[in-house]
N, C-alpha and C positions, 0 to 999 in steps of 0.2 A: 504493500500500500504506500510505501514511501514515495514512489515515483509519481503518485497522484496527490501529493500534498505540498504545502509551502511552509517554509520555516518561519517560526515566530521568535526564534532566538533560543538561547541556552540559559536555563535558570537553575542554580544550585547543582550544576553538573548534569542536568537533564535537558535534552534537546526536545523542544516542543514544536510540533508541526500541526497545521490545520489542513484537514483533508478536503479535497475538491468538492465532495458532497456537501460539506458544511458551507463552503464558499458559495456554491450554486444555490443553496437554500435561501441565501440573503435576498436576491431579486424576487424569488417566489413569495417570500414573506412580505416584502415591500409592496409588491403588486397587490397582494391580498389586502393589505392594510389600506392602500389607496382606494380599492373598490369598496371596502366596508366603511371607512371613515373619511376618505378623501385626503389622508395624510400619510405619505410614504415614510416619513420620519418616525411615525409610531411603529411601523414595521421594522425599521432599524432598531428601535428601542426593544421590541420584542425579541429580535434576533440576538441582541446583546444579553438579554435576560436568559435566553436558552443557552448561550455560550457560558454565562456565569454559573448556571446550574451544572454544566459539564465540568467546569473548572473546580467547583466545590467537590463534586464526586471524585475527580482525579486526585485532588489533594489528599482526601481521606484514603483513597485506594493506594496511593503511592506511599503514604506514611505506614499503612498496614503492611504493604509488601516489603518496605525497607526494614520494619521492625521484625519481620519474620526471617530476615537475613538474606533477602534476594535483592540484587542491585536493580535500580530503575535508571536506564540511560536514555530512553526515548519515549515520548508520548505522541501518538497521532490522533488528533481529536476529530471525532465524528459527532453527528447530532445525538447519537446514543451513548457517547462516551469515547474513551480511547480504544483503539484496536488492540486486542490482546496479543502478546508475543508468546504464544503457546509452545513454540518449538524450542524455546530456551530450555536448558537442562534444569527445569524446576520440578522437583519431586517432593512437594510438601506433604505432611501428614494430612489425614482427613480433617482433623481439627484446624490445622493451620490453613488449609485450603478454604474451609468454610469461613474462617475469620477474615481472610483476604477478600473473599467474595462479598461478605456482608458489610465491609467497611465503607464501600462506595454508597450503597443505598442508605445506610444509617447516617452517613454524612449529609445526604440530601434531605432525609427526614428531619434531622436535627435543625438544619438551616431553615427548612420550610416552617416547622413548628415555631421556631424562635421568631421568624419574621411575622407569622400570624399573631403571636402574642403581642409583639410590639405594635402591630397594626391595630389590634383591638384596644390596646391601651391608649393609642393616639386618637383613633376614630372608631368608637364602638358601633356606630351606625352602619359601617360598611358591610356590604352583602358578600361575604366570602364564598358562599356556596351557590351564588347565581351563575347560570349558564350563559355563555361558555366559560370554562375555567381558564383557558389560555386564549387570549384575544388581544389584538393590538388596541382595542377600544378601552381596555381597562388594564393598564400595565402593572399597577400595584397588586391587583389580584393575580395576574399572570405570573408575577415574580414568585409568589408563594406556591402556586400550583405547578410551575415549571420544576421546582425542587421536588415537590411531593410526587409528581407523576414520573419524573425521571428515576427516582428511587424505586417506585413501584414497578416501573418497566423492567428494571434489572432483576426483578424476582421472577420474570418470565423465562422459562428454560430454552431460550433461543440463542444460538451463536450470533454475534460475539458478546451478548449480555453476560453479566456475572454468573447468573444461575445457569446459563447455557454453557459457559466455560467449565463449570463444575460438572455438569451433566456429561459433556463430551469426554472429560477425563475419566469419569466413572465408566462410561460405555467402552472406552478404549481399554480399560483394565479388565472389564468383564467379557467383552466380545472380541477383543483384538483390535489392532490399530485401524485397519481399513474398514472393517465392518462397523466399528464404533463411530468413526468419522462419518460414514455414509448415513447411519441412523440419525446422528445429531444434525447433519445437514438437511435431511428430509424433514425432520420436525421443525427446524428453524425456518425453512422455506414455507411450510404450511402456516406457521404462526405469523410470519411476515405478511402473507397474503390475507390472513384474517384481519390484521391491523389495518391494511390498506382498504379492504372492503368495508370494514366497520367505520373507518374514517370517512369514506365516500358516502356511506348511508347516513352518517350523522353530520355531514359537512364539517368535519373536524380536520383542519389542516395539520395539526400536531400529530395525530395518528397516522395520516398519510405520509408525512415526512419521516416519521420513525419507522414505519413499515417499509418504505422505499429504501431507507438507509440499511435496514437489516437485509433486504434482498440484495442490494449492491455489495454489502460486506460479504455476504455468503458467496456471491459470484466471484469476488476478488479472491476469497479464500480457496475456492475450487480451482481457479486459474493457477494460483500459487502452488497448490498441491500437485496439479497436473504437470507443471514445470519441474517440480522436484522429482516426480516419478520419471520424467523423461531424462532429467539430468543424471539420475542414478545409473544409467546405462551408457553414458557418453563420457569419453575421455577428454582431457584438456586439449590434446592435440587436434581433436576433430573440430573444435570451435575457436581455437586461438587465432589471434591476428598475427600473421607472419610477415606482412609488409608493414613495417613500422619504423619510425624515426626515433632516435635517442638524442638526448641533450647532455652536454658535459657539465659537470658541477662548476667548472671554471668559466662557462659561458656568461657573458653579460645578459641582463634581462632584455635589452634591446635586440641583441643578436638572436637570442632564443625566441623572442616573440616574432621576429622577422621570419625565422625558419618555420614557425607554427602556421604562418599564412599559407604556406605551400603544402600543408598536410591536412588530412581529414581527421586526424586523431584529436581527441579531447584531452587525453592524459598521456604524458611522455615519461618513459624511464630515464632516470638521471644516472650517468656512469662517471666513474673516475678511472680512466684507463680501461682495463677489461672488467672492472669491479662495479657491480650494480650497487648504488648507494642511496637511492631514493626515487621519488617520482614527483611530478608537478603537473597541475591542471593548467590549461591555457588561460583560464580566467584568473587563476592565482598569479600568473606572470603579469597580466595587465594590471591587476590591483596592486601588486608590489611595486611595479614601475611607477604608477601614479602616486602611491603613498610615500615611497622611500627614494625615488629616483633610480638611476641606472646602477643597481648593485649587481650581485652575482647570483646565479641560479641556486648555489648551495645555501644561500641565506634565506631563500623562500621555499625551498622544496620540502616535501614530507619525507622524513627519514625512515618511516615505517615501511618495510618491504615484505610482502607475502610471496613465497616462492613455492611452486609445485613442480613435480616432474611431468613431462609431456604425456606419460602413460598413466598418470593418476586419474581417477574418476573425477568428473566435474563437480558433483554434488558436494563432496568434502571441501573442495576449493571455494565454492560459493558460500558454504557455511563459515569457513574461516574468514572470508571477506566480510560477511555480515557481522561476525563477532568483533572484528577489528575495524572500527569505522574510520580510523585514521588512514588505513590502506586504500589508496585510490585505484590501484590496479594489482593484478596478480601476475607475477613473472613466471614464465614457463621455461624450464631448464631441461636440456637433454645433453648428456655427457659433459656436464659442468659448463655448458654454453647457453646463453640466452637465445632461444629460438622463437619465442612468441610472447604475447601479452594478452591478458584478459581484462577488459574494462566493462562497466555496466552497459555502455552504448554498443560496444562491439559484440557483447554477448547476446543482446536482444536481436541484433541483425543476424548474427551467425546461427543462433538457435532457430530463427524463423526460416532462413535459407536451408539449414540442414533438415528441418521438418518437411519443407516442400520437396527437397531432393529425395528424401526417403519415401514420401508418398508417391512421387512419380515412379521411383524404382519399383515399389510394391505393385503399382498399377500395371507397369510394363510386365512384371513377372506374372501377374494374374492373367493378362491377355495371352502371354506365351504358353501358360499352362493349359488354357482353353484350346 
């Protein structure tokens, strides 16, 4: 999901990103507000309230995760909360697993109840239970119900909600990995459709947005797992980029940037003689040149280097790259020589072309067999 999100910065060592689904929901909410109330700015206010409910949930969830001894290094915010990183090596106990799952909803419930008590103390005559609960026409009431409803939503056993994450892990332990994931995905898909249909019947935009977010999250999860299954049978040599340029650590930033103009690469290996010492992105070159003037590549490069053998399977290489976020590329070695590189951009293109080539080959073989 990282590729479909924008960075909001890094806070307390945690990278926070906003998913495209959340960004695209903003014009939808603003249009709805302009139709109902004639003021698109109320729609912006409602969107910010929904975002604040997600942030409250994530703070509680992150604190519980960290207290259980598991690091939190990235949050990708969806309308339903952050996308879970289930593939990390998390093996909590049943009690710890439930504690982490309940932390988010309890945080939302606590925030919503506190806001309701403060509201009643300030304006006792306000109608908290008037319909609709979440609407741009009444932002104060919506602020309370956005918290309560998001907490309640995460008690629904649909991936990627908290209860759905717990259910998927239990199903994987009971029924095996593939069967458990398929069962969880089927249930999540059905519950997402129920939310969308119910939202359409009640003309409730909140239910429609949440149901759509669950559907798209499930679709993204399925694509990710399909890619992992494909990668598990592919070696690094099959998809590595063999025609690539390298930069010297002693190159000036101007010279390096000039060479980048004539290359389609986005990330470049940095060498010192025959030794690979780091990597650098073309955007980093431009930013360093603007910020610090014409220095040397070695001062701006990333010194973290991931190296795999050409005959190694692709999936472990991808997992290493995911764990080490400082690594911008994976260097492919054969007989102690650099023979190729793997970057996120080149992998996407290579995997697509390899898939097309294999489908054409299988089709040709089927015709020949007939």
